[in-house]
N, C-alpha and C positions, 0 to 999 in steps of 0.2 A: 536185284533191285530192291531197295528198301521201300517201306510204305510211305516214307516221307516224300519220295520222288513221284508218287502217284497222285499227289495233290496238284490239280491244274490251276494255275493262276488265272484270274478273270473268268472263271467258268460259272460263277454264281452271281446273278444280278441282285440289285437291292430288293426287288420284288421277291426273288427266290429266297433271299435271306429272311425277309419278313415272314414268308410262308413257312419257312423252317421253324422260326421262333414261335409263331402263333400255333403251328401244328403241334408242337410239344406242349405248349401251355394249355390250349383249349382241350387237348386230349386228356390231360391229367387233371385239369382244373375243375371246371364247374360241374361236370358230370359226377366225378368221383368224390368231390369234397364238400358240396353244398350241404348235404345232410350232416356231415361231421362238424361243419362250422355252426350250423343251427343248434346242434346238440350242446355246444359250449356257450353260445351267445343269445339263444332264444330269438325273440322278435327283432333284435338288432342285427341279425346276420347279414342283411344287404349292406349295412354300414361297415361291417367287418371287412367286406370285400374292398370297399373304398379305402379304408385305413391301411389294409394290407398292400394296396397298390402304392400308396404314398410311401410306406416303408421300403417297398421294392424300388421305387424311384431313387431314394437315398442310396441304396446299395448299388443300383445300376450306374450311378455317377462314377464310381471307382472303376467299374468294368469298361465304361466308355473311355475314360482317360487312359486306361491301360491299353485298350484296343487301338486308340489313336497313336500311342507310342510304339506298341509292339504287336502289330497285326500278324498272326501266325495260325497255323493249323492246330497248334497245341492248346490254344485257349487258356483255360484256368490253370492247367498244369504248367504252362509256360509262364503265366503271370506269377504263380507261386515260386517258380524257379528264379525269376527276376528279383522277387522280394526277399527270398530266404537262401538262395543258392541251391545246389543239387544235393540237399541233405534230407534228413528224416522228416522235418516239418513239411517240406515240399512234397515228398513222396506220400506221406500219410494224409496230408490235406487233399492231394489229388485223388487218392483212393477213396476218401470220404465223399468227395463229389461224385466219383464214379459209382460208388455204392448207392448214393442218394438217387442217382439216375436209374440204376438197375431196380431199386426199390420202387421208383416211379413207374417203371414198366410193369411191375407186379400189381401195383395199385390200379393201373389202367386196365390190365388184363382181367382182374377181378371185376372191375366196373363193367367191362364188356360182357362178362358172363351174367352179371346181375341185371343189366338192361335187356340183353337178348332174351332172357327167360321171361320177361314181362309179356312177351308175345304168346306164351304158352301157360297152361294151367299147372304151374309147378310151384312148390313151396319156396320161399325166399332163401332158406338156408340149404337148398338142394346141393347135392354133390356135383351137379352140373355146372355150378358157378366156377369152381376151380378147373373142372375139365375143359369148359369152353375157354377159360383164361389161358390154360396151357396150349390149347390148339391155336389161339391167336398168336402166342409167342413163337410157335413153330412156323406159322405162316409169315410173320414179320421177319424171322431169320432167313427164310427162303427168298423173300423179296430183297433183303439186304445183300445176300450173296450174288444176286443177279446184276448188281452194278449201280453206279451213281446216277445214271441217266433216268432209270426207272424211279429212283427215290426222288429226284428233283421234279420230275413231271407229276408224280403222284402227290407230292407235298403241296404244290401250288393248287392243283385241282381240288384236293380234299380240303385245303384251307378255305377256299371259296365256298364249297358246299357247307362246311361246318359253320362258318361265320354267317352266311346267308340263312341257313336253316335255324340257327339259334336266334337270329334277329327276327325271323318270322314267328318263332315260338314266343319270344319276349313280347313283341308287339301284339300278337294274338292273345296272349295271356293277359296283358294290360287292357286290351280292348274288351275282353270278356268281363273284366272288372270295371268297365266303364271309364278307363284311364283315370281311375280315382287313386291318386297316390296316398290318399288318406287310408285306403284299404291296404296298401302295400307297406306303409310305414306305421309303426306303432304309435298310439296316442299316449301310452305310458310305458315305462320300463318295468319289466317283471322283477319282483324281489327275489325270485328263485335263483338268480345267477349273481355270483360275486364279481367284484372288479377283476380279480385274478382270472376268473373263468372267461370274462370278456377279452382280456389281453391274451390268454392262452389260445382263444379261437383264431387270433391273428397268425399263429404258427401255421395253421392249415391254409389260410388265405395267401400267405407268403409262398407256401409250397405250390399253390396254384399258379403263381407268377414266375417261379424260378426257371421255367423253360427258356426265358430270354438268354440265359447263360450259354445255351447250346449254340447260339449264333457266334459266340467267340471262338468256338472250335473250328469254324469255317473261315476264320480271318485270312488265311493264306490264299483263299480262292475267290473271295468277294471282290468285285470290281471296285477299284479305288477304296481299299479297305480302311485306310486311315480316317476316312470320313463316313463311309457307308456302314461299317460295323456299328458305330454309335447311332447312326440314323435308324438302322434296322431294329436295334434294341428299343429305342424310344417309340417308334411307330408300332412295334409289336405290343409293347406294354400299354400304349394308349388304346389300341384296338381291343385288347383283352379286358382292360378296365371297363370300357364302355359295354362290351358284350356281357361280362360278368354282372355288372350292376343292373342292366336291364333284365337279365334272366332272373337274378335274385329277387328283384322287385315283382316280376311276373309270378314267381313261385309264391312269394309272400302274400300276393293278392288273392291267390287261388287255394292255398292250403293253410291250415292252422299249424302251429308248432307241433302239437301232438301228431298230426297227420304227416308232417315232414319227417318226424322221428320214427314213425311206424314204417315209413318207406325210405329209411335213411340212405341206403345204398343205391336207390333208384328214384330219388325224389322228383327229378324233372319229368320222368315218365308219369308219375302219379299226378303231378301238377297239370299235365296236359289234358287229363280226363275232364275236369270241369269246363275247361275252355273249349276243347275240340272234340271230346268224345272218343269213340274207338279209333277213328282215323287219326286223331291227334296223337294217340298212343303209338300207332304204327310210325307216324312221321317222326316223333321224338326219339323213339328207339332206333329208327333208321339213322338219324343224325348222330346219335350216341355211338352207333356201330362204326360209322365213318370216322368220327372223332377219335375213338379209342384205337382203331386200326392205324390211322395215320400217326397218332401220338406215339405208339409203340415203335413203328417203323423209324420215325425220325430220331427218337431217343436211342434206340439200339445202334443206329448208324453213328450217332455222336459219341456214345460211350466206347464203342469199339475203336474208334479213331483215337480217342484220348488215351485209352489204355495201351494201344499199339505204340503211340509216341512215348509213353512212360517206359515201356519195355525197351524201345530203341535207345533211349538215353540212360539205360541201366538203373532206373529208379524202382522198378518192380520186377520180380522174378518171372521167368517164363519157361515152360517146357512144351515142346512140340508134340510129345506123345506119338511121334511117327506120322503126324498129320501132314498132308501135302498142302501147297498153296501159301498165300501171303499171310503175314502176321496178323493183319486186321481180321481176316476170316477166322483165325484161331481165337482171337479175342471175342468175336461174335458168338462162338460156340460156348466159351466160358461164361459170357454175359447171359446167354440164354439158359444155361444150366442153373445159375444162381437165381434168375428171375422165376424159372419154373418151380424151383424148390420153395421160394417165398409164396408164390401164388397157390401152391398146393396146400401149404401148412399154416399160413397166417390169414386172419380175416382182414377186411378192408381198413378198419379203424387202426389196427396195430401196424399194418404196412404203412399207412399214412403217417402215423406217429413216428416211426423209425425214420422215414424220409425227412420229416420236418426237423428232427433232432440233428441228423447228420448234416443236412444242408445249412442250417443256422450256425452250427459249429464251424463248418468249413468257411462260411462267409465271414465270421468273426476273425478266423485265422488269416484270411486273405486281406481283409480291410486293415487289420493290425500291422501286417507285413508292409503294406503300402504306406501306412502312417509312419511307421518306424524307419523304413529303409528307402522308400521311393518317392516321398512326398515332394522333394525338390526336383528330382529327375523328371517326373511327369507333371509337375506343377499342379498339384491338387489343392482344392480348398480344404484346409485342415478341419474347419468347423463341420463341413458336410460329412467327411469321413468319420469324425468322432461321433456325430449324430447317428450315422448308420450303425456303428458298433454298439452304441448305447441302446438303440431301438432293438437291435438283434438280441442283445443280452437280456433286456426287459421281457421281451416276448418269450425267449427260450426259458428264462427263469420261471415265468408264470406257467408255461406249458409243463415243465418238469414238476412243479409244485402240484399241479392238478393231477398229473399222472402218478405221482407218489401215492395219492390217496385212492385213485380209482383203477389204476392198471400198473402196478409196480413192476410186473414182468417186463414191460417195455423199457423201463429205466435200466433194469438189470441187463437185458439183452444189448441195449445201446452202449452201456459202459463196457461190457465184456468185449463187444466187437471193436469199439474204439481202442481199447487197451491192446487187443491183439494186433490191430492195424499199426499202431505206433511202435510196439515192441517188435513185431515181426519186421517192419521196415528198418528199424535200427539194427537188428541182427543181420538182415540181408545186406544192408549197405556196409556194415563192418566186414562182412564176409567178402564182399566185392573188393573192398579196399585191401584186405589181407591176401586176396587171391594173387598168385604169381602171374606175371605178364606172359 
């Protein structure tokens, strides 16, 4: 039996799909990326989360139209295949999305380590950050191989805990500041940041919202998928926009930009201290732990399914290495190995940068494919799709420009990896074509 046949129709409710989307988004989003966004946008970082949401809504329009027309367990990989056919662009674009998701797992794993260590008297650059991150990835792998029911139940429960916990944090933080939005929003814009830097910050906020795309991977199982995939995407984005904005305002009201940057990888934990004291720290770290664990579990599940489907339709190579069991479990192992490698050797900012570059590139490829080849079939509004492409390109261009000057290695690694993905896929597909039947 193939993995395709293991996807049960109508096994995922609208609520479950929303929990899956918010689970990935909130796990990777506000905890991991708030400090990175503030580093590039200064006091305007709460606004950056709002603008990032608007750009994500433009992108989401295309995914919703695609899911209405082609609900399937393949998600983005299937959409690329509809737009470009079973060739190099589809395979390479799908792999870029898969790598972006694996990079996201590493990002969240490092965040788990950084927040957990706030409970102990340990230096922020401790070797325990990657060690704890690796342990989280192993636990997430073990939960994933235990079956879909465990994942579905844990996703809903953890989504409720995270959203409720972050709402308490945000309201408490704003209450401590006297609900004074004048404290949270800047009275003047700092001259230390360029327009390019502000736009580049949006790359990280878009990365914080990209989890909505994982909902499309479960299109074949969601009840009434032609309507509910789109609904789940919109509801998830709305919930996350509200949560991110409130949390960003609460952090802004309680910490100065230098304080946020000093605690870049664990800024929410630091912001809880003025508002709640020691107990607030424990509470915030507890929510971060729940958020990161559930985020990794949901992402690992989604990417293993996507890569298993790509293997089954002969778009990526696969070797069993003598391993027993289903294809999806093999992909879980490969996913875990790549994520562990990144977690062990890359810091949080570089992991986030790679994820943003890969995701924005893949999104442009998909949006262009829809504009060029599917616009009439799925009846899209051409102006919205063009706007999504332009917004992606502007943000990606600004982000690359900033990285050229302050972290050129990330650019080199991104280009090399993308080159290897496209050339490798081209060679593999040529080999499959030439292979005797």
